[in-house]
C-alpha positions as CSV (number, residue, x, y, z in Angstrom):
1,M,-20.2,-16.7,-13.0
2,A,-20.3,-19.7,-10.7
3,L,-16.7,-19.4,-9.6
4,R,-17.4,-16.0,-7.9
5,E,-19.6,-17.8,-5.3
6,Y,-16.5,-19.7,-4.0
7,R,-14.1,-16.9,-3.6
8,T,-12.4,-16.9,-0.2
9,D,-12.1,-13.9,2.1
10,A,-8.4,-13.8,1.3
11,A,-9.1,-13.5,-2.4
12,V,-11.6,-10.7,-1.8
13,A,-9.1,-8.9,0.4
14,A,-6.3,-9.3,-2.2
15,N,-8.6,-8.0,-4.9
16,E,-9.4,-4.9,-2.8
17,A,-5.7,-4.4,-2.1
18,V,-5.0,-4.3,-5.8
19,S,-7.7,-1.8,-6.4
20,Q,-6.3,0.4,-3.6
21,T,-2.8,0.4,-5.0
22,S,-4.1,1.8,-8.2
23,S,-5.4,4.9,-6.5
24,P,-3.3,8.1,-6.6
25,A,-3.8,8.7,-2.8
26,Y,-2.0,5.4,-2.1
27,W,1.1,6.5,-4.0
28,V,1.1,9.9,-2.5
29,C,1.0,8.4,1.0
30,L,3.7,5.9,0.1
31,A,5.9,8.7,-1.2
32,L,5.3,10.8,1.9
33,L,6.2,7.8,4.1
34,L,9.4,7.2,2.1
35,A,10.4,10.8,2.3
36,T,9.8,10.8,6.1
37,L,12.0,7.7,6.5
38,V,14.8,9.2,4.4
39,L,14.6,12.4,6.4
40,A,14.8,10.5,9.7
41,V,17.8,8.5,8.4
42,R,19.6,11.7,7.4
43,I,18.9,13.3,10.8
44,A,20.1,10.2,12.6
45,S,23.3,10.2,10.5
46,L,24.2,13.7,11.7
47,W,24.3,12.6,15.3
């Protein structure tokens, strides 16, 4: 397709970001990050 020749770097990066968010590892890392933040907030609230 001729339109694929004119894709910008931003469009390529956005497409790669979408494919990364569909991977299970992305969601596992995101869940771990969220759990870490929640734990930090709970510890800070005890002080």
